[in-house]
TORPA-396787 format. One line per field, with one value per residue (C-alpha): x, y, z; chain; residue number from 1. Coordinates in Angstrom, 3 decimals. Example, Ala and Ser with C-alpha at 12.3 -4.5 7.8 and 13.67 -1.06 7.14 Angstrom:
BEGIN
X <- [12.300 13.670]
Y <- [-4.500 -1.060]
Z <- [7.800 7.140]
cadena <- [A A]
num <- [1 2]
This chain:
BEGIN
X <- [13.382 13.482 10.499 8.946 5.643 3.317 2.257 0.324 1.902 4.773 3.042 3.575 6.244 8.113 8.483 7.318 9.617 10.496 10.767 14.145 12.394 9.387 7.176 5.469 2.860 -0.202 -0.822 -4.420 -5.225 -2.687 -4.944 -3.743 0.015 2.204 2.977 6.832 6.627 5.138 7.712 10.446 9.281 8.909 12.554 13.835 11.861 13.280 16.799 16.238 15.085 18.214 15.965 15.565 12.457 10.685 8.197 4.926 3.037 -0.584 -1.855 -1.609 -3.525 -1.184 -1.675 -0.697 2.634 3.412 2.672 5.079 7.742 7.652 8.312 11.651 12.727 12.941 13.561 17.387 18.617 19.039 16.040 13.307 10.337 7.218 5.106 1.942 1.830 3.883 4.003 6.061 9.073 10.915 11.026 12.997 16.222 17.927 16.067 15.390 12.141 9.974 6.900 3.583 1.242 -1.330 0.918 1.644 -1.849 -2.419 -5.937 -7.120 -10.864 -11.629 -14.760 -11.841 -11.297 -14.845 -14.029 -10.311 -9.720 -12.702 -10.789 -8.246 -4.616 -3.320 -6.620 -5.328 -1.937 -3.040 -5.008 -1.981 0.222 1.297 2.979 6.011 6.643 7.499 11.212 10.637 8.709 11.356 13.961 11.991 12.003 15.563 16.521 14.536 16.170 13.441 14.626 11.761 8.209 5.336 2.849 -0.503 -1.152 -4.147 -6.371 -5.663 -2.153 1.063 2.271 5.087 8.996 10.857 14.297 14.353 16.045 18.697 16.232 15.709 13.506 13.135 9.680 7.795 4.862 2.182 0.369 -2.406 -4.453 -5.058 -5.883 -8.546 -9.775 -9.638 -11.228 -10.860 -14.354 -14.614 -18.257 -16.665 -17.318 -21.203 -21.121 -20.597 -22.781 -26.297 -26.708 -23.960 -25.411 -26.973 -23.734 -21.645 -18.325 -14.667 -15.333 -13.363 -13.000 -11.820 -10.154 -13.185 -11.786 -9.486 -11.945 -14.307 -14.176 -17.159 -17.540 -19.222 -20.558 -22.302 -23.572 -20.765 -18.189 -16.136 -14.801 -16.016 -14.622 -13.301 -14.031 -11.415 -11.809 -11.544 -10.229 -11.613 -9.383 -9.837 -7.810 -5.550 -2.869 -1.646 1.582 3.203 6.346 8.495 8.623 12.078 12.893 11.026 12.630 10.339 12.830 10.707 7.622 5.410 3.384 0.065 -1.214 -4.746 -5.559 -4.446 -4.605 -3.637 -4.410 -6.000 -9.856 -8.085 -5.653 -8.081 -8.770 -7.098 -5.494 -6.514 -6.965 -10.748 -11.895 -8.952 -9.482 -7.665]
Y <- [12.699 9.631 8.169 4.768 3.638 1.097 -1.868 -5.046 -6.424 -5.411 -3.928 -5.236 -2.757 -3.145 -0.507 2.589 5.601 8.388 6.352 5.285 2.262 -0.196 -1.339 -4.724 -6.445 -5.604 -4.110 -5.113 -8.607 -11.710 -13.370 -10.376 -11.057 -11.934 -15.553 -16.427 -16.325 -13.041 -11.855 -13.149 -11.231 -8.410 -8.681 -8.867 -5.950 -3.929 -5.250 -4.127 -0.691 -0.315 0.090 -1.911 -3.676 -3.558 -6.240 -5.053 -7.548 -7.060 -8.486 -12.263 -15.425 -18.475 -19.338 -15.930 -16.136 -19.256 -17.499 -14.736 -17.057 -18.920 -15.236 -15.093 -18.110 -15.666 -12.447 -11.656 -11.194 -7.448 -6.306 -4.280 -5.788 -3.838 -5.639 -4.902 -7.765 -8.201 -12.046 -11.611 -9.337 -12.568 -14.019 -10.769 -11.286 -11.503 -8.448 -4.792 -4.554 -1.435 -0.764 -0.553 2.390 -0.105 -0.340 3.327 4.275 7.966 9.445 9.297 9.718 12.521 13.744 15.163 18.231 19.175 19.920 20.125 23.928 24.293 22.439 23.271 23.321 20.452 18.431 19.619 18.265 15.091 14.515 15.386 12.981 9.116 7.102 7.246 10.380 9.312 8.779 5.906 4.214 4.916 3.364 0.213 0.001 0.815 -2.029 -4.568 -3.136 -0.837 2.426 3.348 3.515 4.177 6.989 8.387 12.012 12.667 15.721 17.290 17.347 15.728 17.345 15.438 14.934 11.695 12.774 15.425 13.357 10.220 7.523 8.865 7.281 7.619 8.071 7.203 9.449 7.742 9.871 10.305 7.685 7.741 4.566 4.791 1.406 -2.108 -5.600 -9.196 -8.979 -8.131 -7.387 -7.562 -11.246 -10.941 -8.116 -10.635 -13.725 -12.817 -16.183 -15.044 -11.919 -13.761 -15.229 -12.862 -13.836 -14.607 -16.922 -18.041 -15.364 -14.728 -11.237 -9.693 -6.520 -6.223 -5.293 -3.072 -0.344 1.934 5.485 5.939 9.373 10.808 14.486 14.099 12.999 16.281 14.352 10.837 7.688 4.825 1.206 -1.219 -4.947 -4.959 -1.316 2.308 5.158 8.748 10.908 13.695 15.203 18.289 17.220 19.372 21.231 20.427 16.825 16.221 18.689 16.023 12.876 11.914 11.317 8.834 9.304 6.255 6.995 4.730 4.941 3.615 2.464 -1.051 -3.697 -1.305 -3.541 -2.040 -3.245 -4.634 -6.470 -7.581 -11.154 -12.519 -15.743 -15.679 -19.152 -19.915 -20.116 -18.489 -19.185 -19.180]
Z <- [-3.977 -5.347 -7.531 -7.470 -9.377 -7.677 -9.572 -9.282 -12.336 -14.755 -18.074 -21.667 -22.065 -19.053 -16.090 -17.000 -17.745 -15.210 -12.119 -10.382 -8.412 -9.013 -6.295 -6.976 -5.158 -3.102 0.291 0.847 -0.225 -0.150 -3.312 -5.425 -4.532 -7.733 -8.261 -7.848 -11.772 -12.153 -9.710 -11.802 -14.837 -12.357 -11.618 -15.197 -16.154 -13.461 -14.470 -17.942 -16.780 -14.479 -11.349 -8.056 -6.989 -3.977 -2.924 -1.391 0.818 2.452 6.100 5.583 6.887 7.342 3.550 2.520 4.694 2.783 -0.594 0.444 1.863 -1.862 -3.460 -1.060 -2.934 -5.974 -4.504 -4.182 -0.875 0.229 -1.539 0.080 1.395 2.340 5.041 6.666 9.060 11.983 11.548 8.390 9.876 11.335 8.003 6.508 8.199 4.627 3.116 3.771 5.912 5.457 7.274 5.277 5.597 7.083 10.347 10.424 11.832 10.560 10.912 7.224 7.269 4.687 7.167 9.357 6.885 7.688 11.342 11.907 11.550 14.469 16.705 19.244 17.951 20.131 18.609 15.077 16.025 17.030 13.702 11.856 13.970 13.502 16.479 14.435 15.299 18.889 19.257 21.550 18.832 16.286 18.192 18.734 14.878 14.612 17.070 14.648 11.329 10.149 8.910 6.423 6.770 4.096 4.388 3.206 2.419 4.036 3.415 6.859 6.226 7.889 11.055 12.152 11.406 11.263 11.450 14.588 16.903 17.554 16.065 12.513 10.268 6.527 4.969 1.625 0.702 -1.291 -4.109 -5.144 -3.898 0.019 1.729 4.209 5.309 4.382 5.378 4.236 3.066 -0.451 -2.335 -5.833 -6.261 -5.969 -8.667 -11.464 -10.167 -9.539 -7.839 -5.301 -4.142 -1.021 0.012 2.210 3.554 2.742 -0.315 -3.280 -5.803 -9.517 -8.637 -9.833 -8.025 -10.930 -13.373 -11.341 -9.124 -7.107 -6.506 -3.031 -1.917 1.014 2.081 5.197 2.783 1.270 -1.690 -3.248 -2.188 -4.212 -3.331 -5.075 -4.102 -0.056 0.138 0.285 -1.135 -1.880 -4.089 -2.826 -5.454 -3.075 -1.451 1.259 0.236 3.051 2.889 2.536 5.580 7.721 6.534 3.488 0.741 -1.452 -3.400 -4.530 -7.212 -7.554 -11.441 -9.960 -6.722 -5.596 -7.344 -10.155 -12.916 -15.948 -16.994 -20.271 -18.262 -15.620 -15.163 -18.440 -17.385 -13.590 -11.834 -11.425 -7.504 -5.687 -1.715 1.337]
cadena <- [A A A A A A A A A A A A A A A A A A A A A A A A A A A A A A A A A A A A A A A A A A A A A A A A A A A A A A A A A A A A A A A A A A A A A A A A A A A A A A A A A A A A A A A A A A A A A A A A A A A A A A A A A A A A A A A A A A A A A A A A A A A A A A A A A A A A A A A A A A A A A A A A A A A A A A A A A A A A A A A A A A A A A A A A A A A A A A A A A A A A A A A A A A A A A A A A A A A A A A A A A A A A A A A A A A A A A A A A A A A A A A A A A A A A A A A A A A A A A A A A A A A A A A A A A A A A A A A A A A A A A A A A A A A A A A A A A A A A]
num <- [1 2 3 4 5 6 7 8 9 10 11 12 13 14 15 16 17 18 19 20 21 22 23 24 25 26 27 28 29 30 31 32 33 34 35 36 37 38 39 40 41 42 43 44 45 46 47 48 49 50 51 52 53 54 55 56 57 58 59 60 61 62 63 64 65 66 67 68 69 70 71 72 73 74 75 76 77 78 79 80 81 82 83 84 85 86 87 88 89 90 91 92 93 94 95 96 97 98 99 100 101 102 103 104 105 106 107 108 109 110 111 112 113 114 115 116 117 118 119 120 121 122 123 124 125 126 127 128 129 130 131 132 133 134 135 136 137 138 139 140 141 142 143 144 145 146 147 148 149 150 151 152 153 154 155 156 157 158 159 160 161 162 163 164 165 166 167 168 169 170 171 172 173 174 175 176 177 178 179 180 181 182 183 184 185 186 187 188 189 190 191 192 193 194 195 196 197 198 199 200 201 202 203 204 205 206 207 208 209 210 211 212 213 214 215 216 217 218 219 220 221 222 223 224 225 226 227 228 229 230 231 232 233 234 235 236 237 238 239 240 241 242 243 244 245 246 247 248 249 250 251 252 253 254 255 256 257 258 259 260 261 262 263 264 265 266 267 268 269 270 271 272 273 274 275 276]
């Protein structure tokens, strides 16, 4: 199985060793996309490490779509691009489009693990499924040049195959962080500005999410959740053993939940007042 590493920015030392591909970008916030200059440095680092680079993109506003198109001026044709917004697909004719994990619609909520073993087998299978298990949907994707999709590893497991019929699809599995839910509303901004705590909305920010994360717990949750920026995650390190038999041939390792920057590298050098 191919091993890739997901990074928001390429570290000073270049691409970490032990990986055959680097994913660069952000799935959940267009404000955390790399600049064209950062992407150029990432491409240079990937070339130095003799590994290919996959650009990762989030759901997008019109301004975000414009940002991604500027990245296309830097990204070599034929490169992989993970899209999490159907509005970007038409712009990827010169690239290899990959359906992002926001669009694969798995059931990811960790509370499922509290009840799933008590449910009928049909209900258990449903909760371990994805729309991409359906041949008709994979055929729809194949006709649009999409031959790979990205998936999480939820606590209840993966109960579907991607390669059993005439419309096979390759899958990438993300580990160890499982994405639960996301929103354009980010609360990190108010954490560093006491005067902004009564201001709630999609407002200018300084990428405060790069510096902080919050552990969320509740008696109904079997494990802690982690809020990073505008997105909630939990950690699951136990991978199914038969992934390759079911069409999963790539593992995407997330050293930290996106945006994947360390606290030390955090906001250093970021422009002030990033907004849509």
